[in-house]
ROVEX-448924 format. One record per residue: residue in three letters; z, x, y of N, C-alpha, C in turn. Coordinates in steps of 0.2 Angstrom, whole numbers, plus 5000, padded with zeros to 4 digits. Atoms other than C-alpha are relative to their C-alpha. Example, Ala and Ser with C-alpha at 12.3 -4.5 7.8 and 13.67 -1.06 7.14 Angstrom:
residues 2
(ALA; (5000; 5004; 4994); (5039; 5062; 4978); (5000; 5004; 5006));
(SER; (4999; 4996; 4994); (5036; 5068; 4995); (5003; 4996; 5005));
end
This chain:
residues 143
(MET; (4995; 4995; 4999); (5055; 4848; 4905); (5006; 4998; 5001));
(LYS; (4992; 5003; 4999); (5074; 4845; 4900); (5003; 5006; 5003));
(PHE; (4993; 4997; 4995); (5088; 4850; 4912); (5006; 4998; 4997));
(LYS; (4994; 5002; 5001); (5107; 4851; 4907); (5003; 5000; 5006));
(ALA; (4996; 5000; 4994); (5117; 4848; 4922); (5006; 5003; 4997));
(LEU; (4994; 4997; 5001); (5131; 4860; 4923); (5006; 5000; 5006));
(HIS; (4999; 5001; 4993); (5136; 4855; 4941); (5000; 4994; 5002));
(PRO; (5001; 5008; 5001); (5141; 4838; 4945); (4996; 5000; 5006));
(ASN; (5006; 5000; 4996); (5130; 4840; 4961); (4992; 5001; 4998));
(PHE; (5005; 4997; 5003); (5115; 4846; 4951); (4995; 4993; 5002));
(ARG; (5005; 5005; 4999); (5099; 4837; 4957); (4995; 5002; 4997));
(LEU; (5007; 4996; 5006); (5081; 4839; 4946); (4997; 5004; 5006));
(PRO; (5005; 4997; 4995); (5069; 4850; 4954); (4996; 4997; 5004));
(GLU; (5004; 5004; 4996); (5056; 4842; 4967); (4995; 5003; 5004));
(LYS; (5009; 4998; 4996); (5038; 4846; 4975); (5002; 4998; 5006));
(GLY; (5000; 5003; 4991); (5039; 4847; 4995); (4995; 4996; 5001));
(THR; (5004; 5003; 4998); (5023; 4839; 4994); (4994; 4999; 4993));
(PRO; (5003; 4999; 5007); (5010; 4835; 4981); (4995; 5004; 4996));
(GLY; (5005; 4995; 5002); (4999; 4850; 4982); (5005; 5005; 5000));
(ALA; (4996; 4995; 5000); (5014; 4862; 4981); (5001; 5001; 4992));
(GLY; (5000; 4997; 5006); (5013; 4874; 4966); (5005; 5000; 4998));
(ALA; (4993; 4998; 5003); (5032; 4877; 4964); (5004; 4993; 5002));
(TYR; (4995; 5004; 5001); (5046; 4867; 4962); (5007; 5000; 5004));
(ASP; (4995; 4997; 4997); (5061; 4867; 4975); (5007; 4999; 4997));
(LEU; (4994; 5004; 5003); (5078; 4868; 4968); (5007; 5002; 5004));
(PHE; (4996; 5000; 4995); (5093; 4863; 4977); (5008; 5002; 4997));
(MET; (4994; 4996; 5001); (5109; 4872; 4978); (5006; 4994; 4999));
(PRO; (4996; 5005; 5003); (5123; 4863; 4969); (5008; 5002; 5004));
(GLU; (4994; 4998; 4995); (5137; 4871; 4982); (4997; 5003; 5006));
(GLY; (5000; 4996; 4996); (5137; 4878; 4998); (5000; 5007; 5001));
(GLY; (4999; 4993; 5001); (5136; 4897; 5001); (5000; 5004; 5007));
(GLU; (5001; 4995; 4995); (5137; 4912; 5013); (4997; 5005; 4997));
(LEU; (5000; 4993; 5002); (5129; 4929; 5011); (5001; 5004; 5006));
(LEU; (4999; 4994; 4994); (5134; 4944; 5023); (4996; 5005; 4998));
(PRO; (5006; 4995; 5000); (5121; 4957; 5027); (5004; 5005; 4997));
(ALA; (4997; 4994; 5004); (5133; 4970; 5020); (5000; 4999; 4992));
(ALA; (5000; 5001; 5008); (5131; 4963; 5003); (4993; 5002; 4997));
(ASP; (5008; 4998; 5003); (5117; 4974; 4998); (4998; 4999; 4992));
(SER; (4999; 5002; 5006); (5121; 4972; 4981); (4995; 4993; 4998));
(GLY; (5001; 5009; 5001); (5117; 4952; 4982); (5007; 4999; 4997));
(VAL; (4997; 5006; 5002); (5127; 4938; 4977); (4998; 4996; 4995));
(LYS; (5003; 5007; 5004); (5124; 4928; 4962); (5003; 4995; 4998));
(VAL; (4999; 5006; 4998); (5124; 4910; 4964); (4999; 4996; 4993));
(SER; (5003; 5002; 5004); (5123; 4899; 4951); (4998; 4993; 5002));
(LEU; (5006; 5004; 5000); (5109; 4885; 4950); (5002; 4994; 4999));
(GLY; (4997; 5004; 5002); (5120; 4873; 4941); (4997; 4995; 4996));
(PHE; (5004; 5004; 5004); (5109; 4868; 4928); (4999; 5007; 4994));
(ALA; (5002; 4997; 5005); (5102; 4875; 4911); (4994; 4997; 4999));
(ALA; (5004; 5005; 5000); (5086; 4870; 4906); (4993; 5003; 4993));
(GLU; (5004; 4999; 5006); (5071; 4872; 4891); (4994; 5001; 5004));
(VAL; (5006; 4999; 4995); (5056; 4880; 4901); (4995; 4999; 4992));
(PRO; (5003; 5002; 5008); (5040; 4873; 4889); (4998; 5006; 4998));
(PRO; (5001; 4994; 5003); (5034; 4884; 4877); (4993; 5002; 5002));
(GLY; (5006; 4996; 4998); (5020; 4896; 4881); (5000; 5002; 5007));
(HIS; (4999; 4998; 4991); (5026; 4897; 4901); (5008; 5003; 5001));
(VAL; (4994; 5000; 4996); (5040; 4904; 4910); (5002; 5000; 5005));
(ALA; (4998; 5001; 4993); (5048; 4901; 4926); (5002; 5004; 5004));
(LEU; (4999; 4997; 4994); (5048; 4910; 4941); (5003; 4998; 5004));
(LEU; (4996; 5003; 4993); (5062; 4910; 4954); (4996; 5006; 5005));
(LEU; (5001; 4998; 4994); (5057; 4915; 4971); (5004; 4996; 5006));
(PRO; (4998; 5004; 4993); (5064; 4911; 4989); (4994; 4997; 5002));
(ARG; (5003; 5002; 4997); (5058; 4898; 4996); (4996; 5002; 5009));
(SER; (5004; 4996; 4996); (5045; 4905; 5009); (5005; 4999; 5007));
(GLY; (4997; 5001; 4992); (5053; 4897; 5026); (5007; 5005; 5000));
(LYS; (4994; 4997; 5000); (5070; 4904; 5020); (4997; 5008; 5001));
(GLY; (4998; 4992; 5001); (5065; 4921; 5016); (4995; 5003; 5007));
(SER; (5002; 4999; 4991); (5052; 4922; 5033); (5004; 5000; 5003));
(ASN; (4997; 5001; 4992); (5063; 4915; 5046); (5008; 5002; 4997));
(HIS; (4993; 4999; 5001); (5080; 4921; 5037); (5000; 5005; 4997));
(GLY; (4998; 4994; 5003); (5078; 4936; 5028); (5002; 5000; 4992));
(LEU; (4997; 5001; 5008); (5083; 4928; 5011); (4994; 5002; 4995));
(GLU; (5004; 4999; 5004); (5077; 4936; 4995); (5006; 5001; 4995));
(LEU; (4995; 4999; 5007); (5081; 4938; 4976); (5002; 5008; 5000));
(ASN; (4997; 4995; 5001); (5091; 4953; 4972); (4994; 5006; 4997));
(ASN; (5006; 4997; 5004); (5078; 4957; 4959); (4993; 4998; 5002));
(THR; (5007; 5001; 4999); (5062; 4952; 4966); (4998; 4992; 5002));
(CYS; (5002; 5005; 5004); (5059; 4939; 4955); (5003; 4999; 4995));
(GLY; (4999; 5000; 5005); (5067; 4931; 4944); (4996; 4995; 4993));
(VAL; (5002; 5002; 5005); (5060; 4927; 4926); (5004; 4996; 4994));
(ILE; (4999; 5003; 5004); (5065; 4914; 4914); (4998; 4999; 4995));
(ASP; (5004; 5000; 5006); (5058; 4914; 4897); (5003; 4994; 4997));
(SER; (4999; 5006; 5003); (5056; 4899; 4887); (5004; 4999; 4994));
(ASP; (4995; 5000; 5005); (5068; 4903; 4875); (5008; 5001; 5001));
(TYR; (4996; 5001; 4998); (5081; 4904; 4886); (5004; 4996; 5000));
(ARG; (4997; 5004; 4999); (5096; 4892; 4886); (5005; 4999; 5004));
(GLY; (4995; 4997; 4998); (5109; 4899; 4896); (5000; 4997; 5008));
(GLU; (5001; 5002; 4991); (5114; 4894; 4915); (4995; 5004; 5004));
(TRP; (5006; 4996; 4995); (5102; 4899; 4927); (5004; 5002; 5007));
(PHE; (4997; 4996; 4995); (5108; 4909; 4941); (4995; 5005; 5006));
(ALA; (5003; 4994; 4995); (5101; 4921; 4957); (5003; 5002; 5004));
(THR; (4995; 4992; 4996); (5107; 4936; 4964); (4997; 4998; 5007));
(LEU; (5002; 5002; 4994); (5105; 4931; 4982); (5001; 5007; 5004));
(ARG; (4998; 4998; 4996); (5104; 4943; 4998); (4996; 4999; 5007));
(VAL; (5004; 5003; 4994); (5096; 4943; 5015); (5000; 5009; 5003));
(LYS; (5003; 4993; 4999); (5087; 4958; 5024); (5001; 5001; 5008));
(ASN; (5000; 4999; 4992); (5089; 4954; 5042); (5005; 5001; 5004));
(ASN; (4995; 4997; 4997); (5106; 4960; 5045); (5002; 4992; 5004));
(GLU; (4997; 5006; 4997); (5111; 4942; 5050); (5004; 4996; 4994));
(THR; (4997; 5006; 5005); (5123; 4929; 5040); (4996; 4996; 4998));
(PHE; (5004; 5008; 5004); (5115; 4916; 5029); (5006; 4996; 4998));
(LYS; (4996; 5005; 5002); (5123; 4901; 5026); (4998; 4993; 4997));
(TRP; (5002; 5006; 5004); (5120; 4885; 5015); (5003; 4995; 4999));
(GLU; (4994; 5005; 5001); (5126; 4868; 5011); (4998; 4999; 4995));
(ALA; (5003; 5002; 5008); (5126; 4860; 4994); (4994; 4995; 5002));
(ASN; (5005; 5004; 5002); (5110; 4850; 4991); (4994; 5005; 5004));
(ASP; (5003; 4996; 4997); (5101; 4864; 5003); (4994; 5005; 4994));
(ARG; (5005; 4997; 5005); (5084; 4871; 4994); (4999; 5006; 5003));
(LEU; (5001; 4993; 4999); (5083; 4890; 4995); (4997; 5004; 4995));
(ILE; (5007; 4998; 5004); (5073; 4893; 4979); (4996; 4997; 4995));
(GLN; (5004; 5002; 5001); (5059; 4889; 4972); (5000; 5002; 4991));
(MET; (5001; 4998; 5008); (5055; 4887; 4952); (4992; 4999; 5000));
(LEU; (5007; 5001; 5003); (5036; 4892; 4947); (4999; 5000; 4994));
(LEU; (4999; 5000; 5005); (5032; 4887; 4932); (4993; 5003; 4997));
(VAL; (5007; 4995; 5000); (5016; 4899; 4924); (4998; 4999; 4991));
(PRO; (5002; 5000; 5007); (5007; 4898; 4906); (5000; 5009; 4999));
(VAL; (5001; 4993; 5002); (5009; 4917; 4898); (4995; 5000; 4995));
(SER; (5005; 4996; 5005); (4996; 4925; 4886); (5005; 5003; 4994));
(ALA; (4997; 4997; 5005); (5003; 4929; 4869); (4996; 5004; 4997));
(VAL; (5007; 4997; 5004); (4993; 4943; 4864); (5004; 5004; 4995));
(GLU; (4998; 4999; 5004); (4994; 4948; 4848); (4999; 5008; 4997));
(LYS; (5001; 4994; 5002); (4988; 4965; 4846); (5001; 5006; 5005));
(PHE; (5001; 4994; 4994); (4992; 4982; 4859); (4997; 5006; 4995));
(GLU; (5003; 4993; 5006); (4981; 4999; 4853); (4999; 5004; 5007));
(VAL; (5002; 4994; 4995); (4980; 5015; 4861); (4995; 5003; 5001));
(VAL; (5008; 4996; 5000); (4962; 5020; 4864); (4999; 5007; 5006));
(GLU; (5003; 4994; 4996); (4951; 5036; 4870); (4997; 4998; 5009));
(THR; (5004; 5001; 4994); (4942; 5027; 4884); (5001; 4991; 5000));
(LEU; (4998; 5005; 4996); (4944; 5011; 4894); (4991; 4995; 5000));
(GLU; (5005; 5001; 4998); (4929; 4998; 4896); (4998; 5000; 5006));
(ASP; (5000; 5000; 4993); (4921; 5001; 4912); (4999; 4994; 5005));
(THR; (4999; 5007; 4998); (4920; 4989; 4925); (4997; 5004; 5009));
(THR; (5003; 4997; 4994); (4911; 4991; 4943); (5006; 5001; 5005));
(ARG; (4993; 4997; 4995); (4928; 4993; 4952); (5002; 5007; 4997));
(GLY; (4999; 4996; 5005); (4932; 5005; 4938); (5008; 5003; 5002));
(GLU; (4991; 4998; 4999); (4949; 5016; 4943); (5002; 5000; 5008));
(GLY; (5000; 5001; 4992); (4947; 5011; 4962); (5007; 4996; 5001));
(GLY; (4992; 5003; 5000); (4966; 5007; 4967); (5001; 4999; 5008));
(LEU; (4997; 5002; 4993); (4974; 5004; 4984); (4995; 4999; 5003));
(GLY; (5004; 5000; 4995); (4962; 4998; 4996); (4991; 5001; 4999));
(SER; (5006; 5001; 5003); (4948; 5000; 4985); (4992; 4996; 5002));
(THR; (5005; 5007; 4999); (4940; 4983; 4989); (5000; 4998; 5008));
(GLY; (4999; 5001; 4992); (4943; 4984; 5008); (5009; 4998; 5003));
(ASP; (4993; 5000; 4997); (4957; 4982; 5020); (5004; 4993; 5000));
end
């Protein structure tokens, strides 16, 4: 995957462990989120990149930052398509009513690369193929 540095502090993403599914992104600058900023703060990630064809990059808060500090992405999950070449941003907010601060090179966001299907045909039909689950929705397979 190719990355174009747009900030002097840019660092390539890294996996925290060999078994990690996502790559940690390093913040190019420090910052602060105030609980009153309900609409979120748009923060540059300091790079542009080429997501591999046939994939999408999903941006998510790192688990510890979300669980321990209430950090979340304003749009829940950022979706970066393989044909996007602009600067990557994340709109961040906190939900635990506490100010959240970070330093340059802190890891707040993770990038998950996911293969995507290219459906060639969509069609409207009168009925759908039966399955064991059928129309059973929320809680239908147990709590």
